[in-house]
N, C-alpha and C positions, 0 to 999 in steps of 0.2 A: 655703279661707277666709281675709282676710288678717288678721293679728292686727290686734287691736284699737289704734288710735295716744290717748294721751293728749290727753283737753280741759283745758288752765286755763283759767279764764275772770277775768276781772282786775272786780274790784268796787267802790265807795267807801263803802257804808253799809251797816246791817246790812240792810234790806229787800233789796239785791241778793246779800249775803253768804246771803239764805234762798233766793232764786229760784234761786242757781246752785247751789245744794248738792238744791231742789225738782228741777232741771233733769237732778240726774246727772252734775255737772261732779267732775273727777278729780282736781281740787288750784284752788286759790284761789291768785289773783293781789289782796293786800288793798292799798289805794290811801286817799284821798282825791282832788277833785278831780279825777275822771277826764276834766272838761271840759280840760284842759288836759294830759293825756299819765297823771296821776299825781304825786300825793305823798304823802309819809308819810303813815299812818293816825294817827287821833287814839289814847291810851290808851283811852279805852273799844272804841273798836273792835279793837284788837290784843285787850283780852280778852275780846268779844265771841265773836273768832274760835277764839278758844286754845281750846271746846268746839268744834270742826269735827269733822266724824266723816271727810274726809278732810285731809290737809296742804296748808297756811297757808302763803304766801311774804308777806313786808312791802314794799313800795316804800319804797327810802331814798332821799328827793329834797327837800329840802327847799323850793326854790322851783320858778317856773316857769319858760321858758324855757332858754335849754341850759346846759350840764353843764361849764361853767366853774366850778370853785366855787377860791372863795379857804382861808384859814386858818381866820377862823370858820365859814365853811358846812361846810368839810370834819370841823371838830369838834363842830358840831350832829349830822353826820348821824353819827358816830362815836358819840356817845351815844344815836340812834337805834337803834344796830344793836342798844347793850345791853339797850335797851325792847322789843324783840321777841325777844332771848333771854331775859329776863325773861318776857315772856308763853308762855314755852310754844311758841312758830311753828317751822317747821321750815326756817325759811329769808329770805335778806334778795334782794331783785333792784336791782343798782344799777348806775351807770356815771359817771363823767369823762372829760373831754374837755380835750383844748389848744385854743386858739384856732384852727389852722388843723383844727382835728376831726379831728387824729386821738389816739389814747386817753391819759389819762393816765396813764402808768403807774406814777408814783407816789404821787399819790393813790389811785388804787384799789388797787396793795400796800396803805399802811393801811388801805383799808377791810375788805379781804379778811383780811388778817391778824386784823385783830379780829373780824369773822365768823369763822373761825377758830378764835379760841381758846374759839368759846364753841359752836364744834359744828356749825354756823349753814351751810348750803349755800349758794353761792352763783351768781344769773341773773346776768348782763350783760346790763343795757336795749338797747334801741332807743339809746343813745349810739349804736352802732357803728353807724350808719346815718346821722352825719353821719362818717363815717371815708371817707376818697381812696382806699383800699386794704382791703376787703375780706377776702381772702384774708390780709392781715397784721396785721390788728385781732383776724380768728380765732385765728393763729397765738400772739399777745399774752396773748389768752383764754385760751389752753389753757396756756402760761407762767403766769400768773400763780396757776392753779387752780380757776377757773371751773368748774363743773357742768353750765351751759346757757348759749346764748346767745338774748336774744329779739330777733328782726326782721324787719324788712319787703324785706332785699334793697336798703337803702336807698332806697328808692320810698316814696311814699306811702301803699302798699297793697299786702302779701303778693303779690296776686294778678298787679300791676302791675312786682314786682322779682323776674320767676323766674329772671333772669340775675345777677341778684346775689346770689339764697339758691343756687342752684347752684357760685356761685363758695366760699361759704362752708361749705356740704356739703362741695366737693372738699376747701378748706383742712381741715376739721374731721379727714374719714378718718377717723370713728369713735372722735373720742378726747375730743371732746365733743357732746354733745348740742344741734343747732340745732334751735330752735321758733320757724317761721313764727308770725308773727302780724299785725294792722292789716288791717282789712277783709274777714277771711275769717270767712262764713255759710256754712249748709247748702247755697244756692244753688253758689257759688264753690270748692269744697273739694277739688270732684275734680279741679277745674286743678292744683288743686298735687300732689294725689295720682297722678297720670299723670304728672309732671314729676323728682318730688322721694322719697328713699325716707324718708319720714313716721315718728317716731318722737311729737311731741308737736306740738301746736297750741294758739294761745295766740289768744283773742275776746273781745271785749265780751257778743256776745248782746244789746245791749240793741235798746231803741227810746226815741224821742222823748218826754219826756215833755211834757203839755201843756202853752200856754204859762201863764206865769207870771201872776196876778193884773196888773194894769194899775199899782195900786199899788206894789205890790212891787219889780215893775221899774224905775219910776220912782224909786225912791228907791237902787235899784244894789244890792238883796237879790239878784240871779236874773240872769245872764245872757241866759236862755231858751234857752239850748245844756244845758240837763243832760241825762242821758237814766236810762233806769232798763235794769234788768237783765231780762230774759226768759225765764221757764222750759219756755215755750214754743220759744223758740228757740234755749235749751242742749240742749235734751230734742232738737230736731230735727237740731244739728250732731253729737252725740254719736251717733244714729242713723247717720248717714253714714259716721263714723270707726269705724263698728263693724264696716260690710260688707264 
């Protein structure tokens, strides 16, 4: 029997947190606004997650869009790292880019240093998927002290990014964990397992929410693209990773 693979599930509300735990997630990535890739979770959600029986890491991202952050946004991210530490969570998930897509070494050094000062573990998020050279970016992540990299291999989904993921695994050479994520579910995870030496997997295990009420949508209170974590989908993916 193969060793079980760690399943990290991303959630963006209290119901999602409960569903991920009920389905058997091994670790939680805590966010807000998953419909735009995840933003920093609220103070209340951080407190709620502090009681989790499994490790929780929190997204550090102050806005949607690209990952080119100015001085004011970087200052916000540093304060958000402090808040995650105060909540007693295990780590942070962060990234920063230059306009050409390469990782922003200077900004990342500051963020990782602040997290390390608090004893927080660091995951480099999918900002790496904008990088023109995934192998070079993986090497930089190792230099900066990241524990893992969340990546789809530069593709819209991890199953589509197998070649890029392979480049990351080759460059990592066991020095950092490569955690494929984006578009992974119980139906396609075996495609990744057949090709890559997986230790961890990241997934939302989500399903679409019902369409919002017409007035709610008309007033701009709901984009209509929100999803909810499914404990059934979490359990199904977990079962595939244990076999």
